[in-house]
C-alpha positions, -999 to +999 in steps of 0.1 A: +440-023+377+404-032+367+382-003+359+353+005+382+317+018+384+297+032+413+277+006+431+244+011+450+263+022+481+281+049+462+314+031+464+335+020+434+328-015+422+353-032+399+340-046+367+334-084+372+363-104+358+354-124+327+326-100+318+324-074+291+307-040+295+286-019+272+266+013+276+228+009+276+202+034+265+201+048+300+238+056+299+246+030+326+269+001+321+252-031+312+271-063+318+268-096+300+289-126+305+311-128+274+323-164+281+288-177+272+293-164+237+321-189+231+316-227+227+331-249+254+359-260+231+369-223+227+368-219+265+391-249+269+415-236+243+416-202+261+423-220+294+452-239+279+466-207+264+463-190+298+480-219+315+508-219+290+513-182+294+515-186+332+541-214+327+562-192+304+560-163+328+571-186+357+600-199+336+611-164+328+610-154+364+631-185+373+657-174+347+661-141+365+695-142+383+703-105+383+730-097+408+720-069+430+683-077+423+666-054+448+636-045+427+604-039+445+583-049+415+560-077+424+568-096+392+603-109+385+592-113+349+584-076+346+618-067+361+635-090+336+616-073+308+630-039+320+665-052+321+664-070+287+645-042+269+660-010+284+691-017+305+712-045+291+711-034+254+724+000+264+748-011+292+784-001+284+807-030+280+828-020+310+798-019+333+787-053+320+821-067+326+822-053+362+787-066+369+797-101+358+829-099+380+809-088+409+784-116+404+811-140+415+818-122+448+802-137+479+787-103+489+773-095+454+739-085+468+757-053+480+761-041+444+740-014+427+715-030+404+719-026+367+688-005+363+698+019+391+732+022+375+716+033+343+694+057+362+724+073+380+743+076+347+715+095+330+707+116+360+743+129+362+743+138+326+710+157+330+723+178+358+757+183+341+775+171+372+813+176+374+823+174+411+808+144+429+811+122+460+803+086+467+801+070+501+802+032+499+819+019+468+820-019+470+834-031+437+826+002+420+796-005+397+778+027+406+812+045+407+819+034+372+784+046+361+792+080+376+827+082+361+814+074+326+788+102+329+812+129+340+832+151+316+869+143+312+879+167+340+851+155+363+860+143+398+846+118+423+857+116+459+850+079+467+851+064+502+849+028+514+862+009+543+874-020+521+900-012+494+902-049+484+866-048+471+874-016+452+905-031+436+884-060+423+867-036+399+896-012+395+912-029+364+878-025+346+876+011+356+911+017+344+904-001+311+874+022+306+897+052+308+880+069+337+902+060+367+918+095+367+885+109+377+884+090+410+901+099+443+896+068+464+900+070+502+900+039+523+884+041+558+853+055+575+837+085+557+829+105+588+864+118+595+868+128+559+835+146+559+843+164+591+875+176+576+858+188+545+831+207+564+857+226+585+870+242+553+843+267+541+858+265+506+842+230+504+808+242+513+784+240+483+812+225+461+796+192+452+771+188+424+760+152+433+766+129+463+756+093+463+753+074+497+751+036+497+769+027+530+762+020+567+725+029+572+730+036+609+751+066+599+728+080+572+715+108+595+750+117+605+761+118+569+731+141+560+740+166+587+774+171+570+765+166+533+738+192+533+766+218+537+789+202+511+763+199+482+756+231+463+722+248+463+705+231+434+727+200+437+715+165+446+722+139+473+710+104+466+704+080+495+702+044+485+681+016+501+655+039+515+627+013+510+650-014+526+637-046+511+601-033+516+605-036+553+596+000+559+559-009+557+562-043+574+547-048+609+573-047+637+568-084+644+571-095+607+597-121+600+628-106+584+665-112+582+686-100+611+705-073+591+672-061+576+656-057+610+687-041+625+689-013+599+652-009+594+647+016+622+677+037+609+662+038+574+628+048+589+645+076+609+662+089+578+630+089+558+611+108+585+639+134+588+642+140+551+605+144+547+605+174+571+639+190+562+631+225+549+665+228+532+656+201+505+631+189+481+628+152+479+617+124+456+616+088+467+618+064+437+612+026+437+643+020+417+665-008+430+659-010+467+646+025+468+665+057+462+656+091+477+669+122+458+673+153+478+677+186+460+692+213+482+671+245+479+687+266+507 
């Protein structure tokens, strides 16, 4: 963002682009056009360099084919920089293999992005999670990120309506040596949650719960999960910025599924913001993830 000074109307005025600033004897900023200090040949050279840089950035953005790319960053090149600098060099081989398998699936946009997988893995280690739950598994990329972060005797109750998708990633999970941590249940999550809530021994028994499933049930999930997560534990709701549609005008053009679930996501965000039982933090990672820490 350009720096700014106070203009005659008292409002901030950005420094003019292409101009340098210096402090005059009065203490105010004096501006002088720096481009005039360069010969025309130098200006032409600078323009050529700028054009080349733009072309390179455009090419880099075009190369970006990250499966599950849901980043809200305005620049694909910047997101690619994050992946290549921070994520891919540290991504476990098993997660890389599963990501590449998922890339060939027709619904690959449903997968957790690589940077969010890295975030979840580190988060679970930071909170020393041991007993966790995941609602919405797909091929298991986020599930594998969780399983790798848990201790050997850690547990994940994983639920999804489609076992076939889960079994696509299961051989990779087994090869990684973490399949024993996972208790997979096929079918809707709501009946399982209702059964868990009925037994008071399950109340406050989960360290971390990750929800990346049917957005129209997020509110219903929250009503149950708040009893199951321990005080001090975390619930993570994925896709809470929903392709950026949460700030789009009602008549803005958007895909049908985005429009359909948008109101449910907005409803959840409003409910979480005023829930006195939790502290929240909404992060622009992936398609937006809201962390809810139970405080009472």
